C-alpha positions as CSV (number, residue, x, y, z in Angstrom):
1,M,-15.3,4.1,16.7
2,K,-14.1,0.5,16.3
3,W,-15.0,0.6,12.6
4,M,-12.8,3.6,12.1
5,F,-9.8,1.8,13.7
6,L,-10.6,-1.2,11.6
7,L,-10.7,0.8,8.4
8,V,-7.4,2.6,9.2
9,G,-5.8,-0.8,10.0
10,I,-7.0,-2.2,6.7
11,G,-5.7,0.8,4.8
12,I,-2.3,0.6,6.5
13,G,-2.1,-3.2,5.8
14,L,-3.0,-2.7,2.1
15,T,-0.5,0.1,1.7
16,W,2.3,-1.9,3.4
17,G,1.4,-5.0,1.2
18,W,1.5,-2.9,-2.0
19,I,4.9,-1.4,-1.1
20,A,6.3,-4.8,-0.1
21,A,5.1,-6.5,-3.3
22,H,6.6,-3.8,-5.5
23,H,9.9,-3.9,-3.6
24,T,10.1,-7.7,-4.0
25,V,9.4,-7.6,-7.7
26,A,12.0,-4.9,-8.2
27,S,14.7,-6.7,-6.3
28,E,14.0,-10.0,-8.0
29,C,14.1,-8.3,-11.4
30,E,17.4,-6.6,-10.6
31,R,19.0,-9.7,-9.0
32,L,17.7,-12.5,-11.3
33,G,16.3,-10.7,-14.4
34,G,12.8,-12.0,-13.7
35,F,10.4,-13.1,-11.1
36,F,8.2,-16.2,-10.5
37,V,4.5,-16.5,-9.8
38,G,3.5,-20.2,-9.3
39,K,4.7,-22.1,-12.4
40,K,5.0,-18.9,-14.5
41,T,8.3,-17.0,-15.0
42,F,8.3,-13.4,-16.0
43,Q,11.3,-11.7,-17.6
44,C,12.1,-8.1,-16.7
45,Q,13.6,-5.4,-19.0
46,Q,14.9,-2.1,-17.8
47,V,13.6,1.0,-19.7
48,Q,15.8,4.0,-19.8
49,S,14.2,7.3,-20.6
50,K,15.9,10.3,-22.2
51,V,16.1,13.5,-20.1
52,G,13.8,16.1,-21.5
53,D,11.2,13.7,-23.1
């Protein structure tokens, strides 16, 4: 039973971390036009799709 709670907790933690990371990257891209990982800088570009494609 303890293992089930542990696995559920790990699953919740991974899901929360994934959501938080994507939110952080999206907000940094929107605000600064890029994001930083260590000494590397990544530049973001918004892609707009046409309706119906």
